[in-house]
PARORO-251220 format. One record per residue (C-alpha): residue number from 1; chain; residue in one letter; x, y, z. Coordinates in pm, whole numbers. Example, Ala and Ser with C-alpha at 12.3 -4.5 7.8 and 13.67 -1.06 7.14 Angstrom:
% PARORO-251220
[r 1 A A [1230 -450 780]] [r 2 A S [1367 -106 714]] 
This chain:
% PARORO-251220
[r 1 A M [12743 -3321 -13517]] [r 2 A F [12442 -3510 -13481]] [r 3 A L [12335 -3699 -13179]] [r 4 A S [12199 -4022 -13186]] [r 5 A S [11853 -4105 -13159]] [r 6 A R [11900 -4342 -12913]] [r 7 A R [12066 -4094 -12679]] [r 8 A R [11839 -3831 -12745]] [r 9 A R [11664 -3682 -12474]] [r 10 A S [11314 -3530 -12493]] [r 11 A P [11022 -3451 -12262]] [r 12 A Y [10875 -3813 -12219]] [r 13 A A [10529 -3836 -12026]] [r 14 A L [10570 -3902 -11664]] [r 15 A A [10398 -4193 -11514]] [r 16 A H [10032 -4145 -11376]] [r 17 A S [10012 -4029 -10993]] [r 18 A S [9747 -4223 -10768]] [r 19 A S [9426 -4058 -10688]] [r 20 A A [9411 -4221 -10351]] [r 21 A P [9556 -3959 -10129]] [r 22 A N [9323 -3699 -10259]] [r 23 A A [9022 -3903 -10182]] [r 24 A V [9134 -3984 -9827]] [r 25 A W [9191 -3621 -9764]] [r 26 A T [8843 -3531 -9889]] [r 27 A I [8687 -3797 -9658]] [r 28 A V [8881 -3648 -9373]] [r 29 A K [8769 -3311 -9430]] [r 30 A L [8385 -3418 -9478]] [r 31 A V [8423 -3617 -9152]] [r 32 A V [8567 -3323 -8939]] [r 33 A I [8288 -3096 -9113]] [r 34 A L [8019 -3330 -8995]] [r 35 A A [8179 -3371 -8669]] [r 36 A L [8152 -3018 -8627]] [r 37 A L [7816 -2989 -8720]] [r 38 A Y [7698 -3244 -8491]] [r 39 A L [7855 -3094 -8196]] [r 40 A V [7710 -2735 -8278]] [r 41 A G [7354 -2896 -8368]] [r 42 A S [7384 -3109 -8046]] [r 43 A W [7468 -2786 -7835]] [r 44 A V [7164 -2589 -8001]] [r 45 A L [6916 -2889 -7960]] [r 46 A H [7019 -2925 -7596]] [r 47 A L [6995 -2564 -7547]] [r 48 A F [6648 -2573 -7656]] [r 49 A G [6573 -2904 -7483]] [r 50 A V [6553 -3126 -7794]] [r 51 A G [6720 -3464 -7831]] [r 52 A S [6809 -3456 -7468]] [r 53 A G [6575 -3728 -7354]] [r 54 A G [6274 -3514 -7372]] [r 55 A E [6110 -3147 -7409]] [r 56 A K [6223 -2895 -7145]] [r 57 A S [5927 -2825 -6918]] [r 58 A A [5905 -2523 -6665]] [r 59 A A [5878 -2548 -6290]] [r 60 A A [5643 -2257 -6149]] [r 61 A L [5771 -2078 -5828]] [r 62 A V [5533 -1928 -5584]] [r 63 A V [5699 -1693 -5328]] [r 64 A E [5541 -1695 -5004]] [r 65 A D [5466 -1353 -4849]] [r 66 A G [5689 -1216 -4598]] [r 67 A G [6018 -1334 -4725]] [r 68 A T [6308 -1301 -4980]] [r 69 A V [6345 -1576 -5258]] [r 70 A N [6639 -1520 -5542]] [r 71 A V [6680 -1678 -5856]] [r 72 A S [6972 -1727 -6087]] [r 73 A V [6857 -1786 -6461]] [r 74 A E [7100 -2013 -6699]] [r 75 A G [7385 -1943 -6433]] [r 76 A G [7319 -1559 -6434]] [r 77 A S [7337 -1318 -6152]] [r 78 A W [7086 -1351 -5861]] [r 79 A Q [6771 -1152 -5875]] [r 80 A R [6468 -1136 -5679]] [r 81 A A [6218 -1369 -5781]] [r 82 A E [5868 -1288 -5909]] [r 83 A N [5567 -1488 -5791]] [r 84 A D [5460 -1755 -6051]] [r 85 A M [5797 -1720 -6221]] [r 86 A K [5879 -2014 -6486]] [r 87 A L [6226 -2175 -6409]] [r 88 A Y [6401 -2440 -6642]] [r 89 A P [6714 -2669 -6615]] [r 90 A G [7011 -2470 -6543]] [r 91 A D [6825 -2222 -6322]] [r 92 A K [6879 -2189 -5909]] [r 93 A V [6670 -2090 -5609]] [r 94 A N [6793 -1919 -5322]] [r 95 A T [6592 -1836 -5005]] [r 96 A Q [6673 -1581 -4760]] [r 97 A A [6617 -1581 -4374]] [r 98 A G [6206 -1598 -4334]] [r 99 A G [6178 -1664 -4700]] [r 100 A H [5999 -1977 -4840]] [r 101 A G [5913 -2079 -5214]] [r 102 A T [5731 -2361 -5374]] [r 103 A L [5829 -2509 -5700]] [r 104 A S [5554 -2708 -5917]] [r 105 A F [5658 -2932 -6179]] [r 106 A F [5480 -3077 -6486]] [r 107 A D [5386 -3408 -6340]] [r 108 A G [5223 -3252 -6011]] [r 109 A T [5537 -3263 -5769]] [r 110 A R [5529 -2982 -5536]] [r 111 A L [5855 -2881 -5387]] [r 112 A R [5883 -2635 -5095]] [r 113 A L [6229 -2493 -4979]] [r 114 A D [6293 -2387 -4625]] [r 115 A E [6441 -2041 -4543]] [r 116 A R [6824 -2024 -4623]] [r 117 A S [6824 -2316 -4888]] [r 118 A D [6985 -2323 -5208]] [r 119 A L [6835 -2539 -5497]] [r 120 A A [6954 -2599 -5857]] [r 121 A I [6736 -2754 -6110]] [r 122 A D [6948 -2998 -6339]] [r 123 A R [6660 -3170 -6536]] [r 124 A S [6299 -3102 -6610]] [r 125 A T [6215 -3286 -6927]] [r 126 A Q [5893 -3427 -7039]] [r 127 A D [5862 -3701 -7303]] [r 128 A A [5579 -3939 -7402]] [r 129 A K [5808 -4247 -7303]] [r 130 A A [6048 -4128 -7043]] [r 131 A S [6052 -3788 -6859]] [r 132 A A [6283 -3670 -6585]] [r 133 A I [6319 -3439 -6295]] [r 134 A G [6679 -3378 -6144]] [r 135 A L [6749 -3138 -5858]] [r 136 A T [7059 -3055 -5634]] [r 137 A L [7005 -2934 -5292]] [r 138 A N [7344 -2740 -5217]] [r 139 A S [7208 -2626 -4886]] [r 140 A G [6908 -2585 -4643]] [r 141 A N [6587 -2795 -4650]] [r 142 A L [6344 -2900 -4870]] [r 143 A W [5986 -3073 -4876]] [r 144 A I [5856 -3280 -5154]] [r 145 A D [5499 -3398 -5215]] [r 146 A V [5460 -3637 -5529]] [r 147 A P [5107 -3722 -5627]] [r 148 A S [4992 -4090 -5609]] [r 149 A M [4873 -4073 -5985]] [r 150 A K [5063 -3988 -6304]] [r 151 A I [4854 -3694 -6489]] [r 152 A F [5076 -3795 -6819]] [r 153 A S [5182 -4088 -6997]] [r 154 A G [5520 -4256 -6990]] [r 155 A S [5747 -4322 -6694]] [r 156 A I [5930 -4048 -6486]] [r 157 A V [6256 -4074 -6310]] [r 158 A R [6265 -3796 -5979]] [r 159 A E [6626 -3738 -5844]] [r 160 A I [6764 -3536 -5583]] [r 161 A A [7120 -3496 -5517]] [r 162 A T [7302 -3343 -5219]] [r 163 A S [7671 -3331 -5124]] [r 164 A S [7640 -3670 -4926]] [r 165 A F [7384 -3870 -5115]] [r 166 A T [7113 -3911 -5389]] [r 167 A V [6756 -4030 -5363]] [r 168 A D [6533 -4148 -5612]] [r 169 A V [6170 -4046 -5547]] [r 170 A P [5877 -4265 -5624]] [r 171 A P [5477 -4168 -5657]] [r 172 A R [5287 -4066 -5354]] [r 173 A T [5600 -3963 -5158]] [r 174 A Q [5593 -3701 -4876]] [r 175 A A [5955 -3656 -4734]] [r 176 A A [6190 -3372 -4603]] [r 177 A I [6551 -3373 -4741]] [r 178 A S [6860 -3172 -4596]] [r 179 A P [7219 -3232 -4725]] [r 180 A S [7269 -3503 -4473]] [r 181 A T [6930 -3635 -4368]] [r 182 A L [6637 -3788 -4527]] [r 183 A T [6273 -3800 -4326]] [r 184 A V [6008 -4011 -4498]] [r 185 A F [5632 -3939 -4412]] [r 186 A A [5511 -4143 -4700]] [r 187 A A [5613 -4335 -5028]] [r 188 A D [5504 -4588 -5254]] [r 189 A G [5623 -4926 -5273]] [r 190 A L [5914 -5016 -5041]] [r 191 A G [6018 -4663 -4985]] [r 192 A I [6281 -4405 -5108]] [r 193 A T [6581 -4536 -5283]] [r 194 A V [6920 -4369 -5130]] [r 195 A R [7246 -4396 -5323]] [r 196 A V [7593 -4300 -5169]] [r 197 A R [7913 -4337 -5383]] [r 198 A G [8072 -4641 -5330]] [r 199 A R [7803 -4827 -5124]] [r 200 A D [7498 -5044 -5228]] [r 201 A P [7160 -4865 -5270]] [r 202 A I [6953 -4868 -4958]] [r 203 A L [6557 -4831 -4927]] [r 204 A I [6399 -4580 -4652]] [r 205 A G [6040 -4652 -4605]] [r 206 A E [5749 -4487 -4440]] [r 207 A G [5780 -4374 -4097]] [r 208 A Q [6159 -4391 -4115]] [r 209 A Q [6430 -4119 -4099]] [r 210 A W [6793 -4178 -4216]] [r 211 A K [7093 -3948 -4113]] [r 212 A M [7440 -3938 -4291]] [r 213 A P [7729 -3969 -4029]] [r 214 A S [7945 -3634 -4023]] [r 215 A G [8318 -3630 -4008]] [r 216 A S [8379 -3963 -4170]] [r 217 A S [8282 -4176 -4444]] [r 218 A P [7995 -4393 -4375]] [r 219 A G [8032 -4768 -4273]] [r 220 A A [7948 -5044 -4507]] [r 221 A D [7588 -5098 -4356]] [r 222 A L [7390 -4786 -4459]] [r 223 A Y [7083 -4935 -4296]] [r 224 A G [7251 -4887 -3963]] [r 225 A Y [7180 -4498 -3971]] [r 226 A R [6804 -4561 -4014]] [r 227 A S [6567 -4468 -3703]] [r 228 A P [6218 -4431 -3642]] [r 229 A L [6029 -4109 -3749]] [r 230 A D [6088 -3849 -3446]] [r 231 A P [5719 -3732 -3358]] [r 232 A L [5887 -3391 -3285]] [r 233 A M [5947 -3356 -3673]] [r 234 A V [5567 -3311 -3726]] [r 235 A Q [5573 -3008 -3495]] [r 236 A S [5838 -2846 -3680]] [r 237 A P [5678 -2529 -3823]] [r 238 A F [5851 -2594 -4174]] [r 239 A I [5729 -2954 -4178]] [r 240 A R [5387 -2876 -4073]] [r 241 A D [5343 -2584 -4312]] [r 242 A S [5478 -2791 -4585]] [r 243 A R [5231 -3082 -4527]] [r 244 A L [4958 -2823 -4553]] [r 245 A L [5046 -2738 -4895]] [r 246 A K [4704 -2681 -5094]] [r 247 A K [4658 -2654 -5488]] [r 248 A V [4465 -2343 -5547]] [r 249 A G [4480 -2356 -5921]] [r 250 A E [4241 -2581 -6157]] [r 251 A G [4322 -2894 -6369]] [r 252 A G [4591 -3181 -6309]] [r 253 A N [4889 -2970 -6462]] [r 254 A S [4813 -2642 -6273]] [r 255 A S [5125 -2535 -6108]] [r 256 A V [4964 -2253 -5882]] [r 257 A M [5025 -2361 -5504]] [r 258 A A [4980 -2196 -5205]] [r 259 A A [5130 -2292 -4843]] [r 260 A A [4828 -2282 -4591]] [r 261 A G [4949 -2213 -4225]] [r 262 A D [4584 -2298 -4087]] [r 263 A V [4533 -2648 -3949]] [r 264 A L [4163 -2564 -3848]] [r 265 A V [3930 -2293 -3916]] [r 266 A V [3580 -2264 -3800]] [r 267 A S [3351 -2058 -4030]] [r 268 A R [3011 -2128 -3865]] [r 269 A P [2888 -2058 -3607]] [r 270 A Q [3038 -1717 -3515]] [r 271 A N [3168 -1658 -3155]] [r 272 A N [2849 -1544 -2948]] [r 273 A A [2604 -1653 -3215]] [r 274 A M [2233 -1641 -3105]] [r 275 A L [2046 -1960 -3160]] [r 276 A T [1663 -1953 -3202]] [r 277 A T [1646 -2354 -3287]] [r 278 A G [1781 -2649 -3074]] [r 279 A T [2049 -2729 -3344]] [r 280 A V [2333 -2536 -3497]] [r 281 A V [2546 -2615 -3795]] [r 282 A V [2919 -2636 -3728]] [r 283 A S [3132 -2587 -4041]] [r 284 A G [3489 -2513 -4156]] [r 285 A A [3807 -2622 -4311]] [r 286 A V [4109 -2822 -4211]] [r 287 A G [4465 -2885 -4324]] [r 288 A A [4594 -3193 -4502]] [r 289 A A [4768 -3302 -4170]] [r 290 A V [4428 -3338 -4020]] [r 291 A T [4249 -3685 -4033]] [r 292 A Q [3966 -3638 -3792]] [r 293 A V [3758 -3360 -3655]] [r 294 A Q [3559 -3391 -3348]] [r 295 A I [3273 -3151 -3219]] [r 296 A N [3213 -3160 -2857]] [r 297 A G [3361 -3509 -2864]] [r 298 A H [3177 -3644 -3165]] [r 299 A T [3337 -3701 -3503]] [r 300 A A [3217 -3504 -3778]] [r 301 A P [3295 -3605 -4148]] [r 302 A I [3545 -3451 -4341]] [r 303 A D [3533 -3398 -4704]] [r 304 A T [3876 -3525 -4834]] [r 305 A T [3841 -3369 -5165]] [r 306 A T [3779 -3000 -5038]] [r 307 A H [3931 -3052 -4673]] [r 308 A T [3617 -2912 -4518]] [r 309 A F [3366 -3047 -4262]] [r 310 A S [3026 -2954 -4176]] [r 311 A Q [2794 -3091 -3895]] [r 312 A E [2453 -3028 -3750]] [r 313 A I [2473 -3067 -3366]] [r 314 A A [2226 -3007 -3076]] [r 315 A P [2432 -2827 -2772]] [r 316 A Q [2334 -2990 -2448]] [r 317 A G [2143 -2784 -2202]] [r 318 A S [1876 -2527 -2211]] [r 319 A G [2075 -2182 -2195]] [r 320 A D [2415 -2087 -2311]] [r 321 A A [2635 -2336 -2452]] [r 322 A E [3000 -2394 -2561]] [r 323 A I [3114 -2548 -2886]] [r 324 A T [3452 -2711 -2905]] [r 325 A V [3588 -2807 -3244]] [r 326 A Q [3931 -3025 -3228]] [r 327 A A [4148 -3127 -3505]] [r 328 A L [4326 -3451 -3488]] [r 329 A D [4616 -3600 -3687]] [r 330 A G [4685 -3984 -3790]] [r 331 A N [4806 -4062 -3425]] [r 332 A G [4485 -3935 -3290]] [r 333 A T [4660 -3633 -3128]] [r 334 A V [4507 -3309 -3102]] [r 335 A I [4685 -3047 -3297]] [r 336 A A [4435 -2753 -3286]] [r 337 A Q [4137 -2670 -3119]] [r 338 A V [3886 -2379 -3149]] [r 339 A T [3591 -2280 -2896]] [r 340 A R [3276 -2111 -2975]] [r 341 A A [3026 -1966 -2722]] [r 342 A V [2652 -1976 -2849]] [r 343 A H [2349 -1840 -2704]] [r 344 A R [1974 -1958 -2737]] [r 345 A S [1673 -1726 -2785]] [r 346 A A [1345 -1824 -2654]] [r 347 A Q [1180 -1695 -2994]] [r 348 A A [1133 -1978 -3239]] [r 349 A L [1229 -1889 -3602]] [r 350 A P [934 -1952 -3832]] [r 351 A A [927 -2172 -4124]] [r 352 A P [893 -2085 -4500]] [r 353 A T [579 -2155 -4705]] [r 354 A I [555 -2377 -5009]] [r 355 A T [313 -2269 -5260]] [r 356 A E [389 -2478 -5563]] [r 357 A P [339 -2735 -5702]] [r 358 A A [152 -2795 -5379]] [r 359 A A [102 -2639 -5030]] [r 360 A T [330 -2704 -4749]] [r 361 A G [256 -3076 -4599]] [r 362 A Q [106 -3218 -4923]] [r 363 A T [212 -3474 -5150]] [r 364 A Y [216 -3434 -5522]] [r 365 A R [271 -3693 -5793]] [r 366 A V [463 -3625 -6116]] [r 367 A Q [541 -3811 -6441]] [r 368 A G [824 -3588 -6579]] [r 369 A E [1194 -3588 -6537]] [r 370 A E [1174 -3234 -6332]] [r 371 A I [961 -3012 -6127]] [r 372 A V [1011 -2662 -5951]] [r 373 A L [917 -2600 -5598]] [r 374 A R [835 -2236 -5506]] [r 375 A G [760 -2037 -5190]] [r 376 A T [771 -1749 -4988]] [r 377 A A [1034 -1676 -4720]] [r 378 A P [983 -1545 -4380]] [r 379 A G [1084 -1200 -4292]] [r 380 A G [1423 -1148 -4198]] [r 381 A A [1544 -1471 -4363]] [r 382 A V [1897 -1428 -4507]] [r 383 A G [1911 -1746 -4688]] [r 384 A M [1713 -2056 -4780]] [r 385 A M [1787 -2422 -4763]] [r 386 A V [1619 -2720 -4939]] [r 387 A N [1737 -3044 -4734]] [r 388 A D [2116 -3000 -4736]] [r 389 A Y [2135 -2756 -5036]] [r 390 A R [2157 -2383 -4965]] [r 391 A L [1973 -2191 -5249]] [r 392 A R [2228 -1968 -5435]] [r 393 A L [1981 -1724 -5624]] [r 394 A F [1766 -1649 -5324]] [r 395 A D [1724 -1272 -5285]] [r 396 A P [1624 -1164 -4948]] [r 397 A A [1456 -842 -5083]] [r 398 A K [1231 -1035 -5289]] [r 399 A G [1120 -1266 -5041]] [r 400 A T [1030 -1547 -5275]] [r 401 A W [1230 -1871 -5344]] [r 402 A S [1236 -2153 -5593]] [r 403 A Y [1413 -2497 -5622]] [r 404 A L [1469 -2739 -5929]] [r 405 A A [1438 -3100 -5860]] [r 406 A T [1563 -3286 -6173]] [r 407 A T [1645 -3657 -6220]] [r 408 A K [1944 -3532 -6412]] [r 409 A V [2128 -3404 -6101]] [r 410 A G [1989 -3680 -5869]] [r 411 A N [1784 -3448 -5655]] [r 412 A L [1482 -3611 -5791]] [r 413 A Q [1434 -4000 -5779]] [r 414 A P [1191 -4249 -5891]] [r 415 A G [950 -4308 -5582]] [r 416 A K [910 -4085 -5293]] [r 417 A N [1098 -3744 -5244]] [r 418 A V [1076 -3561 -4927]] [r 419 A Y [1194 -3178 -4928]] [r 420 A N [1245 -3007 -4610]] [r 421 A V [1252 -2634 -4648]] [r 422 A F [1436 -2413 -4428]] [r 423 A A [1478 -2048 -4376]] [r 424 A L [1832 -1908 -4251]] [r 425 A F [1858 -1626 -4002]] [r 426 A G [2143 -1402 -3882]] [r 427 A D [2512 -1424 -3952]] [r 428 A A [2565 -1799 -3814]] [r 429 A A [2285 -1884 -4086]] [r 430 A V [2077 -2052 -3803]] [r 431 A K [1795 -2252 -3950]] [r 432 A G [1453 -2197 -3872]] [r 433 A N [1153 -2445 -3861]] [r 434 A A [1113 -2691 -4167]] [r 435 A A [831 -2680 -4412]] [r 436 A T [780 -3018 -4593]] [r 437 A I [645 -3126 -4913]] [r 438 A T [647 -3484 -5062]] [r 439 A I [690 -3562 -5432]] [r 440 A L [627 -3896 -5598]] [r 441 A L [773 -3978 -5913]] [r 442 A E [555 -4284 -6024]] [r 443 A P [296 -4402 -6243]] [r 444 A G [-48 -4263 -6191]] [r 445 A S [-238 -3944 -6232]] [r 446 A V [-52 -3619 -6195]] [r 447 A G [-154 -3375 -5905]] [r 448 A V [-203 -3364 -5535]] [r 449 A V [-240 -3711 -5375]] [r 450 A S [-471 -3785 -5103]] [r 451 A T [-427 -3981 -4801]] [r 452 A N [-667 -4259 -4964]] [r 453 A Q [-463 -4266 -5263]] [r 454 A L [-125 -4297 -5110]] [r 455 A S [-282 -4605 -4921]] [r 456 A S [-368 -4760 -5246]] [r 457 A S [-30 -4709 -5392]] [r 458 A S [124 -4930 -5146]] [r 459 A A [195 -5195 -5419]] [r 460 A L [472 -4953 -5523]] [r 461 A N [654 -4990 -5186]] [r 462 A P [879 -5304 -5186]] [r 463 A A [848 -5345 -4816]] [r 464 A S [474 -5419 -4857]] [r 465 A L [500 -5668 -5127]] [r 466 A P [499 -6037 -5098]] [r 467 A Q [824 -6199 -4971]] [r 468 A N [780 -6547 -5095]] [r 469 A A [1018 -6801 -5218]] [r 470 A P [1102 -6771 -5596]] [r 471 A L [815 -6908 -5823]] [r 472 A L [1049 -6940 -6117]] [r 473 A P [1397 -6977 -5989]] [r 474 A G [1680 -6961 -6262]] [r 475 A S [1432 -6739 -6503]] [r 476 A L [1634 -6407 -6418]] [r 477 A A [1962 -6352 -6550]] [r 478 A V [2244 -6095 -6621]] [r 479 A T [2376 -6075 -6971]] [r 480 A D [2593 -5744 -6973]] [r 481 A P [2841 -5598 -6888]] [r 482 A V [2929 -5980 -6824]] [r 483 A P [2718 -6275 -6800]] [r 484 A G [2682 -6433 -6442]] [r 485 A T [2679 -6266 -6100]] [r 486 A Q [3002 -6040 -6074]] [r 487 A A [3193 -5790 -6281]] [r 488 A S [3446 -5515 -6299]] [r 489 A A [3374 -5174 -6465]] [r 490 A T [3563 -4860 -6500]] [r 491 A G [3492 -4518 -6682]] [r 492 A T [3163 -4322 -6560]] [r 493 A G [2930 -4614 -6555]] [r 494 A F [2772 -4866 -6742]] [r 495 A L [2426 -5053 -6869]] [r 496 A L [2311 -5338 -6661]] [r 497 A E [2126 -5579 -6907]] [r 498 A G [1945 -5912 -6846]] [r 499 A T [1655 -6132 -6932]] [r 500 A T [1341 -6253 -6747]] [r 501 A A [1028 -6467 -6770]] [r 502 A K [731 -6354 -6979]] [r 503 A Q [529 -6380 -6662]] [r 504 A T [723 -6057 -6510]] [r 505 A V [521 -5752 -6459]] [r 506 A H [761 -5571 -6253]] [r 507 A I [1132 -5561 -6225]] [r 508 A W [1304 -5411 -5906]] [r 509 A I [1685 -5339 -5850]] [r 510 A N [1799 -5222 -5491]] [r 511 A D [1413 -5114 -5413]] [r 512 A Y [1385 -4920 -5733]] [r 513 A R [1129 -5031 -5977]] [r 514 A L [1238 -5003 -6365]] [r 515 A Q [993 -4739 -6498]] [r 516 A L [1069 -4837 -6872]] [r 517 A Y [999 -5192 -6842]] [r 518 A K [681 -5329 -6996]] [r 519 A P [510 -5633 -6857]] [r 520 A G [579 -5934 -7046]] [r 521 A K [874 -5830 -7213]] [r 522 A T [1169 -6085 -7155]] [r 523 A T [1466 -5831 -7165]] [r 524 A W [1532 -5540 -6929]] [r 525 A N [1826 -5274 -6848]] [r 526 A Y [1915 -5051 -6599]] [r 527 A I [2170 -4762 -6597]] [r 528 A A [2429 -4757 -6324]] [r 529 A S [2622 -4429 -6283]] [r 530 A P [2750 -4230 -5998]] [r 531 A D [2566 -3930 -6132]] [r 532 A L [2254 -4111 -6066]] [r 533 A K [2359 -4210 -5714]] [r 534 A N [2352 -4549 -5770]] [r 535 A L [2712 -4638 -5831]] [r 536 A K [3004 -4570 -5606]] [r 537 A P [3387 -4663 -5614]] [r 538 A G [3418 -5000 -5486]] [r 539 A T [3196 -5277 -5436]] [r 540 A N [2833 -5244 -5532]] [r 541 A V [2585 -5513 -5511]] [r 542 A F [2267 -5500 -5720]] [r 543 A H [1968 -5688 -5576]] [r 544 A I [1739 -5773 -5870]] [r 545 A V [1387 -5896 -5820]] [r 546 A A [1124 -6005 -6080]] [r 547 A R [749 -6010 -5949]] [r 548 A N [422 -6111 -6115]] [r 549 A G [123 -5909 -6147]] [r 550 A E [2 -6011 -5792]] [r 551 A G [353 -5887 -5666]] [r 552 A E [487 -6233 -5590]] [r 553 A I [861 -6295 -5651]] [r 554 A L [942 -6498 -5971]] [r 555 A D [1308 -6475 -5917]] [r 556 A T [1612 -6308 -5755]] [r 557 A L [1954 -6240 -5836]] [r 558 A D [2237 -6051 -5666]] [r 559 A Y [2484 -5909 -5922]] [r 560 A T [2821 -5772 -5788]] [r 561 A V [3017 -5501 -5957]] [r 562 A E [3377 -5366 -5847]] [r 563 A F [3380 -5014 -5989]] [r 564 A Q [3689 -4796 -6030]] [r 565 A P [3614 -4468 -6198]] 
C-alpha cells in the first residue's frame, strides 16, 4: 500500500539556531581572561614599583656602632642589619637595647630610631609629579629631620602612622614621635598635621608637644592635649644626638649619614700649648644644636655650612693664660664647655722672607690677572699662611713657599692688595711675626713702586677725589638687568650694564674703577658674581659714579639688586 505524499514523513531541515548565546559566552570568556591578566599584571607591576604612584626608591640604613639593629626584608625572618643596607617598601627595621639606626630617603629626609624601636616602611616611591614616603612606627621612638628645600621635582607626601594617630610631615621638620606623643622642634607653615580616626585633623606647631591620652578615647577637642615644649626634652640623650645628625656623604641625594655625639670639639690650641706671640688661634667644630660659640666671653663666628669656628684672640696677662670655649643653644644656655691652658714664651717667633716679585715691605704693580709670591720660611716652621689661608703644598723640608694670587679666585682684586705672610710653629700652629708685601693691580708701569710713585697715584684712590655735586645729573643710567634703580636676580651672577655721558673718563662702582672702560665711551658694563666677592645673597647696593678727567663727579646712581642664588 502506498502512502500518500501528504502524509509522508521525511527528514525536513530544522529551523536555523540563533548565534547570540555563543557570542555572549565568547565575550564572557574574554572578559574573564582580561581580568585575570590585569590582576596578575598589576601584581607584577606593583611588585616592581611600576604603576603604583611612582618608582620604588631605596632608603639607606646606617647602623651606629655599639648596638644591634635587625631588618626584615619583604616580610621575611629577622636578620642582623648591614651598614648602608638598602631597604624598600615592605621591609622593617627593629633596634635592640643600645641599638640606633638612621634611615635616609631619596628626598633628603633623615629618620633615626631609638633603641627598642620597630618601624615598617610602607611606601617610598619617587615620581616626577607626586612622590610619597609612608612609615608605621609600631613601638619605640623616632626622630625625623626633613630638609627645608626639595632636591627633586614634583610634590611629596610624608606620612608616619602609629597605633594612635597619623601625622603628615611638612618640609623643614625636626620632630620626635612615639606611638602616643609628638614633639615638634621645627616645621614649615603652621606645623605638623595630626589625624586621629573619628576626629577632625589638628596642627601642632613649632615649640609644641602633643600627647594622646591613654586608657580611653580622646575627647572631641584634640587641641586640649597640647602643651609647650618641655626644656628637658632637649637634654634627652636620644634627642640630643639625633639633633646632631651630620651628612658625611657628598651630593643632595647622598644617603650616607652619621650621628655625631660631640656638641663641642676644640682642635686648636692643644692643652698646655706654648705661645710665642701675643695671639693664638682658637678653632674647632660644633654640633647642629649649637647656635653660638663664646671664647673667653667673646662671640666667635660659626660657619653654618661646615659647623666649624675659628677666632684669633689675645689672652689677657703676660704669663700663663686659660682659654674657655663655650657652646650655647638657641636659648642662650651653655650646653658644652672646653678649657685650654696655654703658656707664653719670651722668645719671639721669626717672620718669613718674601723674595718675589719684590722684597718684604715693598709695593709692586702688576697688569695681569695673576701673580706668584715666593719666599723662604724660617727654621722650625711647620706651616705657612698668607693672610687667612694656610698653604697646602708647603714642605718644611724644602724651606721655601709660594702663593698664587689671581683674580679668578678673588684673592687678587683691582687696586691695592696687602698680603701678610706668617710662619706657623709647633703642634698648635702658632703664628710668628708677619712679613708684608703690597700688590697694586692698576694701570701704570709694572714693577716695584717707589714712595713718590705711590703719592702720584692717589688719583686712583676714590677717597682722595673731589666730592662735588654732580655736574651732569641724569646722564648716568643702568639699562640691564632691568632699567631703573632696582632689580632682582638669581643664578650665579649677572652683567650690570648702562650708559653715561661722553665727558666720562672714569666709572667707579663701590670704589672699584672699571678697568676696561675707555674714556668717552657712552656705554659701560660690570660683572657681579659671588665668585668675584662683589655679590652676596640678599640686598646688594651698587654705588655708581661717573667722573671726568679732573676726577670731578659727573653723575651718581645707586642701583639695588635682591640676589637669591
